[in-house]
C-alpha angles and dihedrals in degrees: 000000000000095000092042092054090055094061099042095095088063090053094056091046092052090047093053092046094049090054089061096054094102132124113270088231093066110104103215131132109276086218091057115098122179111227097188093060091059094055115061110140140029087260092061091053092047092054089048091053091052090046090054087055091045092060093062088069097077120111088225089058120038102303124127091280097056093108100121096074098033121032095013093051090052131059095271102078129024128203100211098181106092095175105054117102088003090302092289100135086043089062093068095057096034093052090238097116116155127196091242093061105127094208087059091054092048090051090050094050094044091053089054096046096077087045090055091049093047090050090053095052092047093049096059107022096091092057095055123084116237128195087229126025089209089066089052091050092048094051090051092050090050093050093049088049096052088045092051090046093053093048090048089058092044097050092047092052105033105020112213110033139167115274119209124174102170138046129267124210099184144045091248093055092050092050090052090062096042100109136096120256119211116256096252091056090048089053092047089060091044090054094044092053093047093049089052090051092050092051092056135083098270115151114254090229125013120237121248091255091053099046108142093044123100125269137189086255091060095043092053091043094050095046088051089051092048092051089047092054092044090053093050102043107025132075112318091229089068100041100094093052093044090049093050088051091048090055091049097056097035089054091048088054093047092049088056091065118123097213132065106227131013089234088063087072111066114228091234092056091063090067098030105122090210091058102038092109096047106033105118094210094065111089103171129005141167109244120233122186116229115223093021114117093211107033101032126109120260095192098100098047092037094056095046117117125214113275092017129113102176096100108035146353090244112109105237123212096184142064094268124214108350130204135192122263084233089066092041090058091054093063108098121224110261094022107139088208091065096058090042098047103039141023136189112244108210096190107126089237092058115019090168138096119272133191115271099165093105111057136169119163094154127132086246094060089042130174092316090061098234091167131200098209110139112215110239116225097172134011137163098261087059091052094045092054089045084057091050088052100048090045090056090050088050089053094246099128094163089064094041091056093046090057092043089054094055091069093041092051093052088049091054092246130139117260124264092257092055090048090057086076093055109090095198090058097042088050092055097037103026092165135050088239092059091043090056090047090051091049091053090048097058096033096051102028115154093009092107098253103108100085092046090048092051094051089048097048097044138045116232091264093046090049095056089048089049093050098042090047089068125096112261088213088066094049100059113218101336108111109231091196088072091070110106135163089271089069092069086086132031116246116259103256112264092238089060098050091048090061090064116351090191100045093032093045118177123252112256116277099024 
């Protein structure tokens, strides 16, 4: 997959060019492009499938650099420079986001790019002869999974969004689909796509050579997460059924693990670049190529602080990957995740903690820092804590605590029952719900889960209360008082609402 992803950009360029090789006497819309004529063989479809995966890599989408709309939006990471790029990245962390923000529009279009590519594949695949029907079925399942994953990101961040499951070859067709669909209908499409994927011939676990491609583990896990979010955020009358479904699919994913106990997989192994293709905890990841100038990871070198050598061989001149004091204060003494994830940089130009969770000092990465870190989109600690959460919602606190203790045990931390005798712990996390949220925060820090966790755990009003209850001193120069119920969702980009102010209505408060 790795080499095929690299050449996919060339495929799409050739596809577009070939569609233009027509006689100038033909009277057709210059905006109309025939998809079918660019897909003639099984090989064409394979390249398009890899191209769909490749589009996930973008930092504007869900790749390793997608921090602005995830960790930075949350209380984990804080963009402190309110002047750079006209302050546009700062708007996300300062709860001052406006519809005209160009970063917002880039994110919106990047989330729809994999959807568009998946739709192209699905629109032609049944018309193409394959050597084996099982390959065709597999590609269809993968594309439906990716489409569902992208809509899941869109509906959590923007609320109602346009849903398109086919291709459009004219401006009129595009206009016909330019309208926002209510969240329940967006989720219905997501659920249908994932159920189709689960009913397919996806491998339960991907081979080391195919890491980065979807598995049955991932499909079950994602559908469980979707139902969990539906239960927590949609109409209360459907919550019980959604939570029950969430438990079913999350449990199916958990039962497909290839290890016995989470503690059997050392925490450091999850992020070890030499074990990224074999670590049994990782369910789905975006593959990066160590040593490659274009397709390598920049996480290790980008997070390196001046005077430090733990992340990369690159000599840093900056502060590295920063985090809020609010997150720093959430790490418990003795937690092995603390020392692995962050470190204090004593250099006089820094004198602050920086992110060390993603490391690559290998010879392959070299002094230029072309790292090999894969970016993990789903792993078993995530699923286990989802199971803790859904068990809690189903009033099964015994099971919820058992799942919660799995991650704490691996981290070398006392059980939840023991921590109930610790007054400092119970003061910070007075409920099981807040204890689970805390555990997700320190376990999954910097993996782009925090903002989505916050909007799932809290209603808009609860989220404002939670954010504004924090100490401003622990959140740098982003004013917490800016946070209002409008910030539960991002605004719809201005360019989109201008297309049709009625059908592409703006979110409240913007």
